[in-house]
C-alpha positions in Angstrom: 133.1 203.9 -11.5 133.8 202.6 -8.1 130.4 204.1 -6.6 128.3 202.1 -9.0 130.3 198.8 -8.5 129.6 199.3 -4.7 125.9 200.0 -5.3 125.9 196.7 -7.3 127.5 194.8 -4.7 125.1 196.0 -2.0 122.1 195.0 -4.1 123.4 191.7 -4.7 124.3 191.1 -1.1 121.0 192.1 -0.1 119.4 189.9 -2.8 117.3 193.0 -3.8 118.1 194.0 -7.4 115.7 196.9 -7.3 117.8 198.4 -4.4 120.4 199.7 -6.8 118.1 202.2 -8.2 117.4 203.4 -4.7 120.9 204.1 -3.7 123.0 207.3 -3.9 126.6 208.2 -2.9 125.3 209.8 0.4 123.3 206.6 1.1 124.1 205.3 4.8 125.2 201.8 4.3 124.3 200.8 8.0 121.0 202.7 8.8 119.6 202.8 5.2 120.7 199.6 3.5 120.6 197.6 6.8 123.2 194.8 6.2 123.0 192.1 8.8 126.1 190.7 10.1 126.5 187.8 7.6 125.5 190.3 4.7 128.2 192.7 5.8 130.9 190.1 6.0 129.9 188.9 2.4 129.9 192.4 1.2 133.4 193.1 2.5 134.6 189.8 0.9 132.9 190.7 -2.4 134.7 194.2 -2.3 138.0 192.9 -1.6 137.6 190.4 -4.5 136.2 192.8 -6.9 138.7 195.4 -6.3 141.6 192.9 -5.9 142.5 194.5 -2.2 143.0 193.6 1.3 141.1 195.5 4.0 143.1 195.9 7.0 140.5 195.3 9.9 142.6 197.2 12.3 142.1 200.4 10.2 138.5 199.8 9.3 135.8 201.7 11.3 132.0 201.5 11.0 132.1 205.3 10.3 133.5 204.2 6.8 129.9 202.7 6.2 128.2 206.0 6.9 127.9 206.6 3.3 128.9 205.2 0.0 131.1 208.3 -0.6 132.8 207.5 2.7 133.3 204.0 2.0 134.8 204.6 -1.5 137.1 207.2 0.1 138.4 204.6 2.5 138.9 202.1 -0.4 141.0 204.7 -2.2 143.2 205.0 0.9 143.5 201.3 1.1 144.6 201.1 -2.7 147.0 204.0 -2.1 148.7 202.3 0.9 149.0 199.0 -1.1 150.6 200.9 -3.9 153.1 202.4 -1.7 154.4 199.0 0.0 
């Protein structure tokens, strides 16, 4: 499931394995997880590698990080666009 994979990646990037047990699909990835700029870059790169997709930063918005659900929805749209090319 994509949600669980995102939660696992967030925990890895933060270097806090126990974080995975505190995350929910509604968790605000900016305000609650608190990724710094380097962690954010590492997280996005890990997502691209894990799901074998390319995030178009022209279409990416920080609002996509307002919850894990929002981010998963964004990733689904990225996958759909990639499949239609």
